[in-house]
N, C-alpha and C positions, 0 to 999 in steps of 0.2 A: 449394707451391714455390721458397723461396729456398733456388741455390744455396748455404753455404757450404762451408768447408773443414770434413774429416771427418773421422774413426782409424780404419780396414780394422784386422780380424787373422788373420793367417794359424793354425792349432792344431796341427803335429806329430807325431802319435802311433803308435805297436805301440801293436797289438791282441792280446789273449789269445784263449781260444777259449769263452770262457761270454760270447754278445752282450750280456745283463742289467749281467753287469762293461765289458764299452767301453765301454759308452748312457753308465754310471754315470759315467766314468774321462773321458770327454767333457762333461760338463759338468766336472768338478773342472780342463777344457785352457778353457772358453767363461770361464767366474769369473775365471779368470791372463788372462786377452786383454781380459778388461773390464776388469779391477786397473788395469788401462794404457791405459786409456781406449777404447780398439777401442770405435766404435760398431756395422761390423756387422762381425759375426764367420763363418768358414768354414770348416768341420770338411771330414778330406780324405776322399773319397767310400769307402762302406759301410765307414764308421770302427768298424757298430758287430758284427762278424764279420772272423776272417781273411777271408784276398782266395777267396774256396771258387772263383771259375773256371776253379783250375786243373782243376780234374775234370768231367765229363756226370756231374751226380747227380738224375734225379731230386728224393731226396728231403731235396735243400736246397733245394730248391721253398717251403720248410712256410717256412723265415728272413723270408717276408718278407709284408709286413706293411700294412696300407690304409693312404693320406693320401687325409685327416690318419687319425690310429693313436695308441696306444701310446706311438713315438719320439716323437709332434710334438706331442703332451700333456705329456710330459715338457722335454724342453724349451721349448714353447713359454712353458710355467710359469715356467721361466729368462729366457727374452726376459720376458718383463713383468717380475717380478720386477728380472729388471738392469736392464731400456727399453734392452736392445738388437739389434736385428737376427742373430738368424740360419741362419748357413746348412747344410741337416744334406742331404746327398748317401743317396738310404735305395734298399732294392728293392721295389719297390714290387705290391704284391695289386692289379690296377685291375677283377680280375675271374679268375671259374673260369680257369688255363691263361693267362693275359695278364700279362707282369708287364715294367716297366718300373727303368730303370734312372737315378733323378728325384733332380731334386732341388729338395729341399724348404723353400719360404722364410716362419722366425717370425719375424714384427716387433715389435715396443714391445710394441702390446696380447696378442701368446698369441694371435696365429689362424695363422690356413693367408695365406698374402697370397698366394701364388702356390705355382706348381709348374714347373718345364723336366725334359724328358726324356728321357736324352740321344741326340741323333742320329744319332749312327758308336758303329756297334760292332763292335768289332775282336774278330777270330778263327786265332789263334791260339796254340802248343804253350803252354800252361800259363794262357792268356788268354782264352778258350771260355766270352767273354758271349754271340757269337748260338745258345747253346745255351737261355741265364737268359733275355736284354730282345728283349722288341718295341722295333724303334725307334724314335722321338720324333713325335709329330704333332701337337707342338703348335710347332712351329717356333723359331724363334732368337726370343728373349725380352729386354725388357729388365722390372724391377722399384721400382719412385718410394719413398721416403720422403722422409724431413717434410726435407731437406737437397739430393738431388741420387739421382740415379737408375746402379742396376747390373744390368748381367747373368750369365753366371749361364750356362757351360757345364759338360762333365763329359770329364776325361780325354781322351780317343784324339779328343774335340773340337778338344783341340786341335793339333793336328796341322792345320788344313783351314782356311786364312784363312777361306773366304767367312764361317762359323762367328765366326767374330771381328769379321768387317766388318758385318753385319746385323745384328750387337747394338750395336758402334758405330751406324752409322749410324739405332736407334732414342735418339739420348741420351744409353747410356749414358756413365757419368766408369770406372767400375774392368768389366774382363769378370777373375772371380773362375773359377779352374782347380781343382777340388774333385778329387783325383789318389789310386790308387793303380795305378807303375808303380817295376818296376825293375830285378832284371839277372838272368839264368837264368847260373845258376854255370857251364852250362859254356865260356856267353860273356864272361863280364864280365870274364879277364887279358884275352884280344887284345882284343875288343870296350869294354868296360864304361867307357873316358874317352868315346866316343865318342860313347857312345849317351847319354850325359850330356851331354856339351857338344852335341847336337841339341836336345834335349829342352828343352834352356834356352835358347837360340840364336834354337827355331822361337819360344816365347811372348815371349821380347823384339821378336823380328819387329812380333806385333800389335801393341806398345805405341806402335813406334815407326810404321806402318804408317798407326793409327785414331788417334795421339795422347792413350792414355785407359790408364789405372796398371792394372797387371797380379796380380792375387794366390792363385799358388798353391799347399794345404799338399798335401804326399803325404801319406803313408802309413812308415813307418822300424821295419827288424828282418825277422828273418829267420821263413819262413812260409809251411805246410806252407796254410795249406787247413783248420788242424785245426780242427774245430769240433763244441760238446761234445765232446772225446775220440778225435773220428770222425777219425783219420788220416787224410788223403791220402796214396795214392804215389805216388813220386818223389821227386826232389828240392831241390824249390819254391821260393822268387826269395826275393830279396836285395831287400825296397824301399825304396830309395836317399839316403828322405831328400828335402835341398835343397833343401826350401820358400823360393821369396821372395817380393819385389814388386817392381815395376819399376817405372816412374816411364813419363811419357808418351815417354819418346825411350831406349826401351833399359836406362838406367841402373839395374840390384836398387842399392839405396836400406838392402835386409834380405834376410838369406839365414842358414839354417839349417842346421846339419853334417848331414855321410850318418849316421850312428847313435846319435842324441840325441832325445830331442820335446822338444821347442820349442813355445813361438810368440811369433811374430812383429808386432810392430805397425807400424803407417808411417800419417804424414799426407797424404791427400788436397791434394792443395795446388790448387784452381781455377785461381789465375794463374797455377802452373807451365805446364798446362794450357794456357791462351792464348795463353802468349809462346809455346812448343814449338811450334803452330799458324798461327801468326801465323810464323813463322817456317821453318819448315819446311812451306810451303803445300802438304801432300797432297792436304788439301779439298777447298780452292779448282782443283785440276791435275787433278782424276778426272775420267775422259770418259764420263758417263754415257750418255750415248747409241747409246756404240760397245759396251759388256758380254753382252746380250743372249746374244749365245753361249755367254756362261759357265754356262748351259743349259745343253747342249748332254754328253754323256757324251764324247765327240771329235771330234773334227774331220776326218778321214780315213779 
């Protein structure tokens, strides 16, 4: 592997009630990103459907599919055609009754080069993911291309510095975070600005602490979890978009709006990483001999 500068792309998209339509919309957006020069392209979390975890419904397990499966076949063919790598967040059916929230890596040959299963699973109002997803059992991973390494985590993982660090120490130059996050209608006026700022800040901090690029595709638009006309109860979520790409010192070099579908593309500059790590030598000064207690739940 010879490291060189390369281009990454993130897709900010809205999702319709029809899974097949969403997959084809994702294909169009990947084509747009590749047309702008992106070589690794990341789609938002669970992009094939509206965000169904707003309610607990056993029938929605039927949305899951195996990996490899129909979605990875469609996107793999696209990756091979465009000669790009695609990161696709999917609802994985691993076995009867066993499901994961999984990011599949489709390489330039069209094959599934690896998967990452979401490690941290939330359970909050309108984010009832523990009902659907078993926590990941593959650990944190780095994936290799012909020109460099990257890692992918998924949404709720973005709040945990441990996951970012353990991915970065495997040589990842970029951390991708496919995401589905938005505002509760009753909270937006009072807390919305602070919530978005915290989300943006924590991920910029991962870039700074690890001297890597961070790329975050989010979905956009108001959703009730409507799947094929099966309207979900409740007030729904307003997904706040705001997808962005940060450089290794936390500077945002590309950022999307809160209300439109967009494709962002940015260059990963290997020399920039080297310069940041030389001048802010966090890697040099890490006290790896003193961190064993981090594996404890709490110290008191």
